[in-house]
C-alpha positions as CSV (number, residue, x, y, z in Angstrom):
1,X,-171.4,-98.5,96.2
2,X,-172.9,-96.8,93.2
3,X,-176.3,-95.3,93.8
4,X,-178.9,-94.6,91.1
5,X,-181.3,-92.2,92.9
6,X,-184.8,-91.3,92.1
7,X,-186.8,-89.3,94.7
8,X,-190.5,-88.5,94.7
9,X,-192.6,-87.0,97.4
10,X,-196.1,-88.1,98.3
11,X,-197.7,-85.2,100.2
12,X,-200.9,-87.2,100.8
13,X,-199.3,-89.3,103.4
14,X,-196.7,-86.9,104.6
15,X,-193.0,-86.4,103.8
16,X,-192.3,-89.9,102.4
17,X,-189.9,-90.6,99.5
18,X,-189.2,-93.4,97.0
19,X,-185.5,-94.0,96.8
20,X,-184.0,-96.3,94.1
21,X,-180.6,-97.8,95.1
22,X,-178.9,-100.1,92.6
23,X,-182.2,-100.6,90.8
24,X,-184.1,-101.6,94.0
25,X,-186.9,-99.2,95.3
26,X,-187.0,-98.4,99.0
27,X,-189.7,-96.4,100.8
28,X,-188.1,-93.9,103.3
29,X,-188.8,-90.7,105.2
30,X,-187.2,-87.4,104.3
31,X,-184.1,-86.8,106.4
32,X,-182.8,-90.3,106.2
33,X,-179.4,-91.0,104.7
34,X,-179.2,-93.3,101.7
35,X,-177.3,-95.9,103.7
36,X,-180.0,-96.0,106.4
37,X,-182.6,-96.3,103.7
38,X,-180.9,-99.2,102.0
39,X,-180.0,-101.2,105.1
40,X,-183.6,-102.5,106.0
41,X,-184.0,-103.5,102.3
42,X,-180.9,-105.7,102.4
43,X,-179.1,-103.6,99.8
44,X,-176.1,-102.5,101.8
45,X,-172.8,-104.1,100.7
46,X,-169.3,-103.0,101.6
47,X,-166.3,-102.5,99.3
48,X,-164.3,-105.0,101.3
49,X,-165.8,-108.2,100.1
50,X,-168.8,-108.7,102.4
51,X,-171.4,-110.7,100.6
52,X,-174.5,-108.7,99.5
53,X,-177.1,-108.7,102.2
54,X,-174.5,-109.9,104.7
55,X,-176.6,-108.0,107.3
56,X,-179.3,-110.5,108.1
57,X,-182.9,-109.4,108.7
58,X,-184.6,-110.7,111.8
59,X,-187.4,-113.2,111.1
60,X,-190.9,-112.5,112.4
61,X,-189.8,-109.4,114.3
62,X,-190.3,-105.7,113.9
63,X,-187.8,-102.9,114.4
64,X,-188.3,-99.4,115.7
65,X,-185.8,-96.9,114.2
66,X,-185.6,-93.2,115.0
67,X,-186.3,-90.8,112.2
68,X,-183.5,-88.3,111.9
69,X,-184.3,-84.9,113.2
70,X,-187.6,-85.3,115.1
71,X,-186.7,-87.8,117.9
72,X,-189.7,-90.0,117.2
73,X,-189.7,-93.7,116.1
74,X,-191.5,-95.5,113.4
75,X,-192.2,-99.2,113.1
76,X,-190.7,-101.1,110.1
77,X,-192.7,-104.0,108.7
78,X,-191.6,-107.5,109.7
79,X,-189.9,-109.5,107.0
80,X,-191.9,-112.4,105.7
81,X,-191.0,-115.8,107.3
82,X,-191.4,-117.3,103.7
83,X,-188.5,-115.1,102.4
84,X,-186.2,-118.1,102.4
85,X,-188.5,-119.9,99.9
86,X,-188.3,-117.2,97.3
87,X,-185.7,-117.8,94.7
88,X,-184.6,-115.5,91.9
89,X,-183.3,-116.6,88.5
90,X,-180.2,-115.1,86.9
91,X,-178.3,-115.7,83.6
92,X,-174.6,-115.5,83.6
93,X,-171.3,-116.5,82.1
94,X,-168.1,-118.0,83.4
95,X,-165.5,-115.3,84.0
96,X,-162.5,-117.5,85.0
97,X,-161.5,-120.9,86.1
98,X,-158.4,-120.8,88.3
99,X,-156.7,-123.8,90.0
100,X,-156.4,-123.4,93.7
101,X,-154.7,-126.8,94.3
102,X,-154.1,-130.1,92.5
103,X,-157.8,-131.0,92.9
104,X,-159.7,-127.8,93.5
105,X,-160.6,-124.9,91.1
106,X,-162.1,-121.5,91.7
107,X,-164.9,-120.8,89.2
108,X,-166.1,-117.2,89.0
109,X,-169.4,-116.6,87.3
110,X,-170.7,-113.1,86.4
111,X,-174.5,-112.8,86.6
112,X,-176.8,-110.2,85.1
113,X,-177.9,-108.8,88.4
114,X,-176.7,-109.6,92.0
115,X,-178.6,-112.3,93.9
116,X,-180.0,-111.6,97.4
117,X,-177.8,-114.1,99.2
118,X,-176.7,-114.4,102.8
119,X,-173.4,-116.0,103.8
120,X,-173.5,-119.8,103.6
121,X,-176.7,-120.0,101.5
122,X,-176.7,-122.2,98.4
123,X,-177.9,-121.8,94.8
124,X,-178.9,-124.1,92.0
125,X,-176.3,-123.7,89.2
126,X,-176.7,-125.1,85.7
127,X,-173.7,-124.9,83.5
128,X,-174.8,-125.2,79.9
129,X,-174.7,-128.8,78.8
130,X,-174.4,-130.2,82.4
131,X,-176.9,-131.2,85.1
132,X,-178.0,-128.7,87.7
133,X,-175.9,-128.8,90.9
134,X,-176.5,-127.2,94.4
135,X,-173.5,-125.0,95.1
136,X,-172.5,-122.6,97.8
137,X,-171.2,-119.2,96.6
138,X,-168.2,-117.8,98.5
139,X,-165.7,-115.0,98.3
140,X,-162.4,-115.0,96.4
141,X,-159.6,-116.0,98.7
142,X,-158.5,-112.4,99.0
143,X,-162.0,-111.2,99.5
144,X,-162.1,-109.0,96.4
145,X,-165.4,-110.2,95.0
146,X,-167.8,-108.0,93.0
147,X,-171.5,-107.8,93.8
148,X,-172.5,-109.4,90.4
149,X,-170.0,-112.3,90.8
150,X,-170.6,-115.7,92.2
151,X,-167.5,-117.6,93.3
152,X,-167.5,-121.4,93.6
153,X,-164.9,-123.9,94.8
154,X,-165.2,-127.0,92.7
155,X,-163.2,-130.3,92.7
156,X,-161.7,-131.4,89.5
157,X,-162.5,-135.0,90.4
158,X,-166.2,-134.3,90.8
159,X,-168.5,-136.6,88.9
160,X,-170.6,-133.9,87.2
161,X,-168.5,-130.9,86.5
162,X,-165.0,-131.9,87.5
163,X,-163.6,-133.3,84.3
164,X,-164.9,-130.4,82.3
165,X,-163.3,-127.6,84.4
166,X,-160.9,-125.6,82.4
167,X,-161.8,-127.4,79.2
168,X,-165.5,-127.6,78.2
169,X,-166.3,-125.2,81.1
170,X,-164.2,-122.1,80.6
171,X,-164.5,-118.3,80.1
172,X,-167.8,-117.3,78.4
173,X,-169.5,-120.6,79.2
174,X,-173.2,-120.0,79.8
175,X,-174.6,-120.5,83.3
176,X,-178.1,-120.3,84.8
177,X,-178.5,-119.7,88.5
178,X,-181.5,-119.9,90.8
179,X,-181.3,-119.0,94.5
180,X,-181.1,-118.8,97.3
181,X,-182.2,-122.3,98.3
182,X,-182.4,-123.1,102.0
183,X,-182.2,-120.9,105.1
184,X,-179.0,-119.0,106.0
185,X,-176.9,-121.0,108.5
186,X,-175.2,-117.9,110.0
187,X,-177.0,-115.6,112.5
188,X,-175.2,-112.9,114.5
189,X,-175.6,-113.5,118.2
190,X,-174.0,-114.6,121.4
191,X,-171.7,-117.5,122.0
192,X,-168.5,-118.6,120.4
193,X,-168.7,-119.3,116.6
194,X,-167.0,-122.6,115.7
195,X,-166.6,-123.0,112.0
196,X,-165.6,-126.5,110.6
197,X,-165.0,-127.3,106.9
198,X,-164.0,-130.4,105.0
199,X,-162.6,-130.2,101.5
200,X,-164.5,-127.6,99.4
201,X,-166.9,-127.1,102.3
202,X,-164.5,-124.2,103.1
203,X,-166.5,-122.2,100.5
204,X,-169.5,-121.4,102.7
205,X,-167.3,-121.3,105.8
206,X,-165.1,-118.6,104.3
207,X,-168.2,-116.5,103.3
208,X,-169.6,-116.8,106.9
209,X,-166.2,-116.2,108.6
210,X,-165.5,-113.0,106.6
211,X,-169.0,-111.6,107.1
212,X,-168.8,-112.4,110.9
213,X,-165.5,-110.5,111.2
214,X,-167.2,-107.4,109.9
215,X,-170.5,-107.8,111.7
216,X,-169.2,-109.1,115.0
217,X,-165.5,-108.3,115.3
218,X,-165.5,-108.9,119.0
219,X,-167.2,-112.4,118.8
220,X,-164.9,-115.3,119.6
221,X,-164.3,-117.5,116.6
222,X,-162.6,-120.9,116.0
223,X,-161.9,-122.1,112.5
224,X,-161.0,-125.7,111.6
225,X,-160.3,-126.4,107.9
226,X,-159.4,-129.9,106.7
227,X,-159.0,-132.1,103.7
228,X,-158.0,-135.7,103.1
229,X,-154.8,-134.6,101.4
230,X,-152.6,-131.8,102.7
231,X,-152.1,-130.7,99.1
232,X,-155.8,-129.7,98.9
233,X,-155.5,-127.2,101.8
234,X,-155.9,-124.3,99.4
235,X,-157.4,-121.9,102.0
236,X,-154.2,-120.4,103.5
237,X,-154.6,-116.9,102.1
238,X,-158.2,-116.7,103.6
239,X,-157.0,-118.1,107.0
240,X,-154.1,-115.5,107.0
241,X,-156.7,-112.7,106.6
242,X,-158.8,-114.1,109.5
243,X,-155.7,-114.3,111.7
244,X,-154.9,-110.7,110.8
245,X,-158.3,-109.6,112.0
246,X,-157.8,-111.3,115.4
247,X,-159.0,-114.9,115.0
248,X,-156.5,-116.7,117.2
249,X,-157.8,-120.3,117.0
250,X,-157.2,-121.6,113.5
251,X,-156.3,-125.2,112.6
252,X,-155.4,-126.8,109.3
253,X,-155.9,-130.6,109.3
254,X,-155.0,-133.3,106.8
255,X,-156.6,-136.7,107.4
256,X,-154.1,-138.7,105.3
257,X,-152.1,-138.7,102.1
258,X,-148.6,-137.2,101.7
259,X,-146.6,-136.0,104.6
260,X,-148.0,-132.8,106.2
261,X,-146.4,-129.4,106.2
262,X,-145.3,-127.9,109.5
263,X,-148.6,-125.9,109.9
264,X,-150.8,-128.9,109.2
265,X,-152.1,-131.2,111.9
266,X,-152.6,-134.9,111.0
267,X,-155.7,-137.0,111.9
268,X,-159.4,-136.6,111.8
269,X,-160.9,-133.1,111.5
270,X,-163.1,-133.6,114.5
271,X,-160.1,-134.5,116.7
272,X,-158.9,-130.9,116.4
273,X,-162.1,-129.2,117.6
274,X,-161.7,-127.3,120.9
275,X,-163.6,-128.5,123.9
276,X,-167.2,-127.5,123.1
277,X,-169.4,-125.5,125.4
278,X,-173.2,-125.5,125.5
279,X,-173.2,-121.8,124.4
280,X,-171.2,-122.5,121.2
281,X,-172.7,-122.0,117.7
282,X,-171.2,-124.5,115.3
283,X,-171.4,-124.5,111.5
284,X,-170.0,-127.5,109.7
285,X,-169.7,-127.8,105.9
286,X,-168.3,-130.4,103.5
287,X,-168.4,-134.1,103.3
288,X,-171.4,-135.7,105.0
289,X,-169.3,-138.0,107.3
290,X,-167.5,-135.0,108.8
291,X,-170.6,-132.9,109.1
292,X,-172.5,-135.7,110.8
293,X,-169.6,-136.2,113.2
294,X,-169.6,-132.5,114.1
295,X,-173.3,-132.6,114.7
296,X,-173.0,-135.5,117.1
297,X,-170.3,-133.7,119.1
298,X,-172.4,-130.6,119.2
299,X,-175.4,-132.5,120.4
300,X,-173.3,-134.2,123.1
301,X,-172.2,-130.8,124.4
302,X,-175.7,-129.2,124.2
303,X,-174.5,-126.7,121.5
304,X,-176.3,-125.6,118.4
305,X,-175.1,-126.8,115.0
306,X,-176.0,-125.8,111.5
307,X,-175.0,-128.4,108.9
308,X,-174.1,-127.9,105.2
309,X,-173.4,-131.3,103.9
310,X,-172.1,-131.5,100.3
311,X,-174.2,-134.2,98.5
312,X,-173.9,-135.7,95.1
313,X,-177.5,-135.1,94.0
314,X,-179.9,-132.2,94.0
315,X,-182.8,-134.2,95.2
316,X,-180.9,-135.3,98.3
317,X,-179.8,-131.7,99.0
318,X,-183.4,-130.5,98.8
319,X,-184.5,-133.2,101.2
320,X,-182.2,-131.6,103.9
321,X,-183.6,-128.1,103.4
322,X,-186.0,-127.1,106.1
323,X,-188.9,-124.8,105.2
324,X,-188.6,-123.0,108.5
325,X,-186.6,-119.9,108.6
């Protein structure tokens, strides 16, 4: 992480400093490292593809953190519970449009400055000449995503943007982005993490799964990724990375279409979920029918479930966003 540092000392209130990291000012105490100073401000971001601000801040809580060298503790201010309602605007351009399967493209957008996004959160994206769409940024399938990049998985048969991908929408196409919208579906904590995706709902699931492997490497995780057609199961490189980090329960599911490959299970996505426990934390993303079915199964088991349904209109998407953090 490149640091632009500017340090001043205010003797009137003691040895306090102003540290500027990547253009974001942070108030610290002398003796702190730059990483510890940046972490409470949500600036920290690794080189291995973790989304910026992947370390969530606890809502309506305060944290006591020792000051280096004196053995005392100081109280950090509690984050505002309205933080999820604040959205920033960015301008950007399309960097690349890459086919991932017959029906899915990866669209990479370079923005002027990074957005303060948590894994699984959405943005409002307006490609010049096209209507605004709610989209969930993710990582590249190999995880090599820059801080000023937003990566989207879009279907070519989508009604708004699909027919234009790779043609009217290509490199250097202008984009306006506003976000985040909605609360973050992922919170570190106890219980098994069960991640379920349908079609391009894998985009937020991949962002969440990758962050969770860094933040909670010992937490049990189950990943079920499905599509109607086995040819649209484009997420194999990402699933291979998860398997390499110790995720043992991974399922690829195709509901219909052409004959399945040996590593693909046929049938409904929900038929391949593990037996659910009341302590499980489920996150389901993708087509509304699959998301609602997962919600019902979670409710039946007494487990928690965060839903990210992919809807066709911005107004319907906004109606599902809770104003509570």
